[in-house]
N, C-alpha and C positions, 0 to 999 in steps of 0.2 A: 753742321758740315753737310756738303752736298755730294751725293754719289754720282760719278760720271755716267752719262747715258751714251750708249754706243748705238748710233743710228745708221740705218741703211738708206739708200736713196728712196726706198718705198715707205720710209717712216717707221719701220719696225725698230724696236729698241729693247735693250736688255740692261738691267742694273744688276750685274752678276758679281759686284764687288762686295765682299763681306767685311764689315767694320772690325778691325783687329787692333788692339792696343797691347804693346809689349812694354811692361814696366820692369825696370832694372836699375835700382839705385846702387851705385858702387860704394865700397868702403873707402873712406878718406879720413885721415887723421884719427884712426882708431874707432870711428863711428861704425855701427853695425850696417850690414848690407841687407838688401831684400832679394829674395829669390826671384828669378824671372817668372812673371805671371802672364799667361796668355788669357786675355779677356775677349770672349766672343759675344757679340750682341749686347744686350742690356741687362743680362741676368746678374744678380747680386748674391754674395754669400749669405747664408743664414746668420743672424745675430742672436746670441743668447744673453739675456740679462740676468746677472747673478749678484746676489747680496755679498758684498765684499767680506764682511765679518764671518758669515756662514761658510763662504768658500775657504777662507784662511783656516777656519776651524777644521774643515774637512781635509785640508792639506797638512795640518799639524804644525803650522808655524805662520808667523806674520811676515808679510813682505812690504817693502816700500813700493810705491807705484812704479818706480823705475825698475826695481828688481823683478816685479811680477810681469812687467812689460817685456823684459828680456827673457824670462822663462817662457812666456807665450811664444815669442819669436823663435826661440830655440826648438820648441815643439812643433812649430808650423801653423800656429793660430795667431791671432792678432788682437791685442787690447785696443779696441776701436775708440772707446770713449769712457770717461769717468764722469758719472752724473749722480743724481740722487732721486729718490722717490718723489720728493716735492717738485724738483725741476721737471721730471718726466710728466707728472700730473699737470703742471702748469702748461707745458707744451701741448698736452693732449686736449686740455680744456680751453686753450687759447688765451690763458691769462698773461698778464704782463711779465716781462723779463725780470730776473732778480736784480736787486740793486747793484750798481757798479762796485766791483771789488769783492762782492759776496762770493763765497766758495761753497760748493755743495758739501765739501768735507767738513767745513767749519760750522754748518748749521746744526744746532743742538737738537738731538732727538730725530734727526733725519738720516736714514740709512744710506750708505754709499752704495751705488750700483755700478758694477763693471759690465760694460757692453763688449762682448767678445765675438769677433768674426771667426767662423769656422768653415772649413771646406764643405761644399754642398753635398759631397758623397760620404761624409763622416757622420752618419746618423747616430752613432754612439756618443757623439759630443754635443747633442742637442739639449742636455740637461745638466744640472749641478752634479748629479751622481756620476755621469759619464766623464765629464771633464776632470772632476776631482780624482777619480780612479785612474784615468789615463795619465795625469800629471804625477800622481804618486808612484805609479809603476815606472814612468819615465825617469823620475828622480832616484829610483831604487829604494824608496822607503816602503813600498808595498809589493807583495808578490803578484804575479800574473794570476788573475782569478780563474778557478777551475769550475766551470758550470756543469751541473749534473741534473739528471732527471731522477726524481725520488717518488716512489709509489706512495699512494695515500695510506694513512695509518690503518684503515679498515680493509685495505687491499682491493677496494672496488673503485675503479676509475670513473670519473665523470664521462658522459657519452653525448655526442652531438650527432643527430641523424639528419641528413640533408634530403629534402624532397626533390624529385626530378623537375618539378615546375620552376624551381629557382634558376635553372639553366637559362630561362627566358630573360632574366633581369640581372642577377649578380651570381655567377655560377660557382663561386668558391667560398669556403669558410674554413678557418683554422682557429684553434682554441688552446688555452692553457690555464693553469690555476697557480696562484701564489698563496702560500699558507703562512699564517702567523705574521703578517706584515704589521709593522709598528709605524703608524702615521703620527706626525705632528703637523702643525700648520705649514711649515716650510716644505716638508716632504710631500704633503698633499698638494700644495701649489705646484711643486715641481712635477708631480705625477700628471696633473692636468695640463700643465704647460708643454710637457713632452708630447702628449697626444696632439695638441694644437700644432706644434712644430712639425710633427710627422705628417699631419693632414695637409699642411701647406707645402711640404717638400716632396718626399717620395710618393705620398698618396695622391698627389696632384689634385688638391682640393676635394678629396674624398671620391673622385671619379674612379680611381684605381683600387683604393683600399679605404675602408671605414672601420674605425676602432670603437669597440664597445666594452666598457669595464663595469663590473657589477659586484655588489656585496653578495657573496655566495651564501651567507647565512640566511638571507631572505628568500632564497630560491630552493627548488627541489629538482634534482636531475631525475632522469635524463632529459636532454634538451632537443628541440627540433628546430630546424631551419626550413621555413616554408615560404611560399609565394601565394598570396591570396588576393582576391578582389579588394580594392580599397575600402568598400563599404562593410566588409566582413572583419576588418581589423579594428578593435576597440581597446583603448587603454588610456591611462593617465600619463601624459608625457612629463619629462623632467621639468621641474620648476612650475608645474601647473597643478591645479586642484580639481579640475573636472575632467571627465572622460571625453575623448574625441574618437571618431572613426578616422581612418587614414585620409580619406578624401577631405573631411572637414579640417583636419590638421594641416594639410598642405595649404588650404586657403588661409588658415589662421596665421601661418608662418610667412606668408607672402609680404607681410608688413614688418617682419623681424629683420633687423639690420644685419644679423649674422647668418641665420639659417636660410634666409631667402636665396642665398647664392648656391645652395645645394639642392634645391627643390627640383631643378631641371633634370637631375640625374635619373630620377625615377618617375617624374610627373607624366611623361608620355607613355609609360608602360601600362599594359593591360592589367598586370598583377604587380603588387608591391611586396618586397621581401620583409619577413618578420621572423623573430626568434621567440619561441615559447619554452617555458619549463614544463615539468610533468603536470603541474596544476593549471596549465594554460594561462599562466601569467606572462605577459609580454615583457621580454627583456629589452628589446630595441626594435625600432623601425629604421634599419640601415638604408642609406647613410645619413639620415636626417637627425634622429633624436633617440635617446634612451628612455626607458620607462622610469617613472618616479619610484616605483615599488622597490627596485634594486639599486637605488642611487648609492654611490660611494660616500662615506662620511669619515670623520676622524676616528670614529669607533670601529671602522671596518677592519677586520683581521684577515679574512679569506677573500681573495679577489678572483672572480671568474672573468677571463679576458677572451673576447671573440672578435675576429676580424673577418668581415665579408669583403669580397673583392671580385674584380674582373681580371686581375693578374695574380695568379697563384704564387709566382716567385716573389713578387713584391709583398704579398700578404705574409709569406713566411719570414721575410726580412723584417717587416714591421713588428710582427709578433715576437721575433727573437730580440729585437731592440727593446721593446717594452719590458719583457720578462728579465732580460739580462741586466738592465739598468736598475730595476727595483727589487730584484731577488736578493740584493745585498741587505735589504731591510727585512727579509723574511726570518722566520724563527730559525731555520737552518740557512745560513748565508749562501747565496748563489745556487740554491736548490729550487727546482721548478717541478711542479706536479703535471704529468702528461695527461692529455685528454684524447680519447678515441673518437675519431670523426669518420662517420660512414658517408661517403660522398653520394652524389646523385646516381651513380652507376652501381651502387651497392658495395663498393670497395672500401674496406676499413683501413684507415691510416692513423698513425699516432703523431700528435703535435704537442709541443713544438719540435720541429725538425731543426736541430741546431746547425745542420749543414756544415759541420766541422769537416774540413778537408785538408789535404796536404798538397802544397805547391812546391815543385822542385825547381831550384834556381841554381845556375852555374856561377860559382864565385868569380870566375874570370869575366863573365858577362856583367856582373855588378861592378867590378873594378873599372871596366871600360866605361860604364855608364856614368859613374860618379867621378872618375879621374883620380882615384886614390888606390894605392896598392894596400890591401888589407888581408890578413890571414883569415881563412874560413872560420876559425873558432872565434875570432874577434867579431866577425859579422854576425855569428850566432848570438853572441852576448849583446850586441847592439840591437838585434831584432827582438830580443826578450824585453828590452826597454820599451818597445813599441807594442807590447802585448802579443807578440808572435813567437811562441815557443819553437825553437829550432834545434835540430840535431844534424850532425854530419853523417852522410851516408857512406857506405864502404867504397863507393866510387868517387868520393870527394865532393859530391853535390850536396847542397843545402836542402834539407827536408823541413819545410816551413809549415807548421800547423796553423791554419787560419781559423780563429775562433768565431763564434756566431756574431760577435760584435763588429767584425771587420769584413762586411760584405763588399767594401770598396777594393779589396785585394782580388784582382782578376788575372794578373799576368806577372811574370818575373820582373817586369819594369816597375810594378808597384812595390815589390820587395826591395828593389834597388833604391827607390825613393825613400823608403823607411830607413834603410841603412844610412843614407845620406843625412836624413834628419837627425838620427841618433848620433851619428859621428859629428855633426855640426857643420853647416854650410860655411861658416866663417873659419873653420879649421881646414878647409880645402885650399891648398896653396894655388896661387895664380901661376900658370906656366904658359910659355909660348908654345904653340903646337909644333911638334918636331918634324913637320912636313911643309913643303912649299907647293902650293897649287895655284892654278890659273882658273878663274871662274869662266864657265861657258854654259851654253844652253844644254839641256838634256837632248840627246840625239833625236828622240821622237818629236820634241817640240821644234827643233831646228828643221827637221824634215817637214813637219806640218806647216811651218811658215813658208817654206819653198813651194809647197803644194798650193797654199793660199795665193801666193804671188802668181803662179802659173795660171790658175783658174781665173783670177781677176783679170789677167791680161787677155783672156778669151772673151771678155765683156760681161762677166757675171759679177753680181754685187753680193758681198758677204753679209751674212746676218748671224746674230747670236740669239739662241732661244734657251728657255729654262731647261735645266737638266731634270727637274721634277715636273711631272704632268699628272693628269687625272687617269684613273684606271680605264675609263672609256676611251680616252684619246689614244692610249697605248695599245688597246686591244679592240674593243667593239667598233670604234669609229674607223679603224683601218682593216676591219674584217679579220682580225687575228684572234685566235683562241688562247685563253689563259690556261696553261696546263699546270700551273702551280710551280713550275720550274723555269718560267719565262722571264721574270723580272723581280727585282728586289722591291719589296713592299715597305712603305713607311708605316711603322707601328702605330703612331699617334698623329696622323696628319692634321694640320690646323685648318685645312679646307679641302674641298673636293678637287682642287686644281693641283694638289701636291700629294697625291696618294701613292705614286710609284716613281721609282727612278727609271728614266726612259731606257728602253732596250733598243731603240731605233731613233735616228734623227728625223724620221719622216713626219711624225705627228706634229712636232713643233713648227716645222717649215710649212706644212699644210695649214696649220692654224694661223700662222702669220700671213700666208697667201690669201686665206679667206677674209682676213681683216683688211686686206689691201687690194680687194678685187677691182677697185676703181682705178688702180694704177695703170699707166699706159702699157700697151703690149708692144713687143713680147716681154714677159717677165722672166728674167734670167737671174736666179738666186743660187747661192751655195752656202754651205756651212761645214766647217771642220771642227769636230768636237768629240767628246767622250760619250759613250753609252756604257751601261753596266749590265753585265751578263752573269747569270748564275753559274758558278764553277765550284763543284764540291772539292776539287783538289786544292783550292786556296784556303788559307787559315780563316779567312773571314767569310768564306762561302760564295764569294763573287769576285769579279775582276773588271777593270776598266778596259775598254776597247776603243781606240781612236779611229774615227771614220770620216769620210768625205761624202756629203750628199749634194747632188746637183739637181736643180729643178728648172725645167723650161716649160713655159706656158704661153700659148698663142691661140689663134683661132683654129689652128691645126696642132696636133699633138707634138710634132717635132721630135719623134723618136730618134731620127738620125742625128739630131743635135747632141743629145746626151751620149749617143754611141760614139760620136766624134770626140767628145771630151774624154771618154774612156780610152780611145786609141791614142790620143795626145798624151794622156797621163802615162800610159805604158811606154811611150816613146821617150819621154823626158826622164823617167826613172831608170831607163836602161833595160827594161824587161823585154821590149820589142827589139829584136836584132835580126838584121837581114830580112828575110821573108817571113820570119816568125813574129806574129802579133804580140807575143808575150802572154797570151791567155787563150783559153778556148771557152766556148759557150755551150751550155746544155739547156734543154727545155725546162722551164720553171712552171710551177702550178700554184703560185702564191695567190690567195684570194684578194689581196690588196691590188693586184694589177689585172689588166684586161686579158682574158684568155687568148693565147696565141700571140700576144704582143709583149712578151716578157722572157727573160733568160737569166740563168745563173752565170756568174763569171767564175771560171775555174782556172787555178794556177797551181802547178805541181800536184795535181790530183785533189786539191782542196778548194771548196767554194769560198771565195773571198768577197763576193758581192752579188748584187742583183740590179738589173735595170729593166724598165718597161713603162708602159702607159698606165696611169693610175685608173682604177676601175671607176666608172661613173657613180656607183653607190658610195664610194669613199669620198669623191668630190662633193657629193650632195651633203654628206655629214658635216663637211667643213665650209659649206656655203660657197663653193668655188664654181664659177659659171663656165670657165674655159678649160679645155683638156690640158692635162699636164703629163710630162714625161719625167721620170726620176731615175737617177743613178745613185746607188748607195754602195760604197766601196770601203773595205777594211784597208787601212794604210800601213799597218805594221808589217804585213807580209811583203810589202813592196820595198821596205827599207834595205833589204839585202839583195835586191834585184841587180 
């Protein structure tokens, strides 16, 4: 498919359409329905491959394929494919297809594999243990697990001390211990596979978090997390027999088909992170490889888990996921031994931090969201099926206890979704909405269209620019200072051009003007669009603001042209009445504009815009050769004029 390009006469264009697919298969003839699913971009849900017989053993009964498919649908996951180990191996190796009519299920000695699609934010469902426990609780055959921290038998906790120099490379570390774990081959494979799934998902290919698991019996605490020169780190890595220093190891793994993808994370750093035990035995070189000395095996009983990270919150979620999934195999089920971690600032903290919290939800809010009238106690019972222990408060509100496995629960709307899943989407009756409405534009959008039409009739050409821009374009290139409260910052930008959400329309228009400096003069451009401003009073900490920006460029600045546009706008919106212009001006001192050739626009005692001649230093930053005059005006205050 092709995205439409919106072009201006000067050749500037914007592809601001986001590909969106809405999937909604309705129930007909008793067939099941699918929930509406909003798919943005090209991302896919994680797929977990589970051995059918092992899964049924964990669930305590055998299902037909149709029965299990229905169970998955009711729980909100999907049985994507039924295959076999032999078929999967054939596809991977590029072998020929199975003979016509052959079935994976009928192949003697070939285990059947269920491929299950799960929601991307349900990290607790990335392994056999998590899915089996969740389905058993959902069916009511197993209670909600109660996770607990248990002190070591000798009363002395393991301890991890972080050195200050680690702040230069991976500034966080969290740890935990599982005691008395009983591994068989299936559990061991699941343990390794869960780490791989987490690394690909929430860990963002180890850039945010890297997991290290070690046989505690081969190590001696306390442990230290350090950052050293690559030449000073020497150890035998996992699946190797000779010792390497870290610099040699990076070169060695550049030909490794798996590990070469993670080398860039630390390769450019002056120091590399490394974890030692009390005997100076290397546990791991995160996020690349663990040491061979402490490798996990089927005979391992006590597991030391460490997660180094650039994002502390995600590190805690990852650690919680690993320990909660496999603590059921511990000597004391669902018990985890805490570890004391002294961070780089000398502050001692205990991990894992289960982050158990209580989310308050209004039963009426939930009823409105799912379209079914339910008693609060019924909601509480349904939420327990989703591993969310719930009690009724004295004020009638639901007090929902969110366990460490459910980091996806962030808002009462997440509670409403779980109530709907447990109630059953197919049990929600179809009804005709009891209201009659007439579709219409939002008032602000309608007003914006009228403004566009009026400015276009004055001979200006509309343009659309990106709402994301580089930090320099939003601040340094327009001579504005970043106070830390000036713009919303993108946490993980994919490139330098999408670092911040624009707080002004000016950078985008100037950038387009610089790219079209050979266009015939005069250049008369305008844009009507949103900027994002920091606002602590909003629940998300920011708000959208609709603005108009007008640019005029010629051999002379044309300050009077944009001033005329301002007067015309005030007239058509009804702000200018009689001899009143509808606004006043006061001197401005914005570094973006030429001194003495700029002014704030004031209405009802509030500044609603600015206009002036752009400073030559700003023009040079955007490679603009002719002087420009700018008008930038907030539109929302004019709607009530």
